[in-house]
C-alpha positions, 0 to 999 in steps of 0.5 A, a space after each residue: 233116221 233123224 236129220 241134223 248134225 248129230 245124224 247117225 249118233 246113237 245115245 242110250 239114255 238112263 235118266 230121270 226128271 230134268 238134268 239127264 232128260 234135258 241134255 239128251 233132248 238137246 241131242 235128239 233135237 240136233 238129230 241124234 237117235 236117243 233111246 231112253 232106257 226105262 225101268 218098269 216104273 219109268 222115268 220118275 217124272 212120269 209120276 210127278 204131281 200136276 196137269 197131264 195130257 192123256 195121263 202123261 205128266 207135264 213134267 215128263 212131257 217137257 224134256 222128252 221129245 225126239 226119243 224112243 222109249 225101251 223098257 228094260 229091268 236092268 236087274 234081270 240078267 236077260 234084260 241086262 244082256 239086251 242093254 249090253 247088246 245095244 251098247 255094242 251098237 251105240 256111241 254114247 251112254 248117258 246117265 244121271 244116276 248116282 255112281 253107286 247105282 251104275 256100279 251096282 248094275 254093272 253099267 258104269 264106264 269101267 264095264 261098258 268100255 270093255 264091251 265097246 272100246 269106242 263108247 262115250 259115257 257121260 254121267 251127270 251127278 249131284 257132286 261128282 264121282 269121287 268126292 266126299 259127297 259122291 253118294 249123296 242124292 241131290 236135286 236142283 234146289 240143293 245145288 242152287 243152295 250149296 253153290 251159292 246161287 240162292 245166296 244172291 237170288 231175290 230181294 235184299 232182306 228177304 229169305 233165300 230164293 231159288 231161281 225160277 228156272 231149275 238152273 242147276 239141272 239145266 246147266 248140268 244138262 248143257 255142260 253134259 252135252 258139251 262134254 259129249 260133243 267134245 268126246 265124240 270129236 276126240 273119238 274121231 281121232 283116237 277111236 278110244 272110249 271116253 268118260 265125261 263127268 258133270 255135276 249139278 254143283 260144278 255146273 252151278 258154280 260155273 254159272 257164277 263166274 263173275 260173282 266169284 271173280 268180284 268176290 275174289 277181287 274185292 273180298 266182299 261177299 255178295 248178297 241178293 240185289 233183286 233185278 239190279 246189277 252189281 256193275 251196270 246202272 241203270 240195269 233194273 226193273 221198274 213199275 209203270 203207270 198201268 201196274 206192269 213192270 218193265 226192265 231197262 239196261 244201259 251198260 255203256 257210259 255213252 248211252 246214259 244221255 240217250 236214256 235220260 233224254 228218252 225218259 225226259 229227265 235230261 236235267 240229271 245230266 247237269 248233276 256231277 253225281 250222275 255224270 260218271 258210272 262211278 257217280 251213278 253207282 255211288 248214288 244208285 238208290 237215289 238214281 233208281 228212285 228218280 227213274 222209278 218216278 219217271 217210269 210211273 208217268 206212262 204205261 208199259 207199252 209206251 216205254 217198250 215202244 220208245 225203247 224199240 224206236 230208240 234201240 234201248 235194251 228193255 222190255 216188259 216183264 211178261 208172264 208165260 201166257 204172254 210169252 207163248 203168244 209173243 210174235 218174236 217167240 212164235 216167229 222163232 218157232 219156240 212153241 211147238 205143237 206135236 201130235 201125241 201118240 195117245 191123241 191130241 196135241 201137246 205144246 212144248 218149248 222149242 229148240 233154241 239152236 237154229 242150224 241147217 238140216 234141223 227141221 222143227 216140223 219133224 219133231 216127235 212127241 215124248 214117247 209112252 213108257 216102253 213104246 219102242 221096245 219091240 221096234 228097237 230090239 227088232 230093227 237094231 238088234 235083229 231079235 226074233 218075236 220070241 226073243 222080244 216076248 221074253 224080254 218084255 216078260 222079264 225072262 
């Protein structure tokens, strides 16, 4: 049994690609037993194009550590019985399938709570389970577009851009985890089943909280502003003498003189237009141009060292190779190296949640398709070898 605050919680995960796998991986990192129920073709991410380790897709590897894989064709009656048997002994059924799929397979909340009156079911969908788009497929890109994220991402005057990270998928996975944890806590009091619903669209809109608030207060429709900010100045990216980019953010008015001194531009403090946040905002393009001239006088490491010495929020824009070797990142154990069941080691991003009882050196590599089918059926359900053989043969 895994260690951690979710030790003893069993989760059946019916999931594909990112939103579902990311959320269940978080719960696995926190100690839950996550049993990934896969169709014979496996998680779609297993087939996606790109680099591989021992034949396993990088996409699949990224979101599936600390799980067991059980292969069950839920269109086969005997396999569905196995799933129902597991539901009786589990705490959570987690999915990111379209509602029609769950209903067609008779594994939706309404059916599962009859089997286990204490089950928590969490469904991550594109748009929700009851609205006009409920049956429409969706992916991160679509969620970012429809929610408005893409309308404020990128540089002014350029075509719409999506966030580099799949924020729609990731936000939905995290919101799903929050919902499950709340439902598990409630279950300790009520002992009743609970349904949790999260959508990519809703989660994406939630991440735009201050953008919508600004729009509702001003009536102005926001657009892309690159690395800048609508309220904080200076808060942007700047090119340095060596061609690198740095970012700097000073959001408190009393911090402005310190930044001006550090970049040797104290003369700006004499000008009324730069003395207040309102003045700096009104003349932000002029201010940005002056700051850019200052930062071009030295290389990125010079400015980063100054920021650290003066406790100014800032840093270099790093590529992933640099991040993977960053001393702070390594200290925080945010790069894991796990032994793969087919041999060798896979490197993955680590768990950002640090808690007593979570041991990073006990993480398991993402499982092979169906790797734990026999183990789960024997150890959890007590099936005989003959029963297991029939399940694997789809009889």
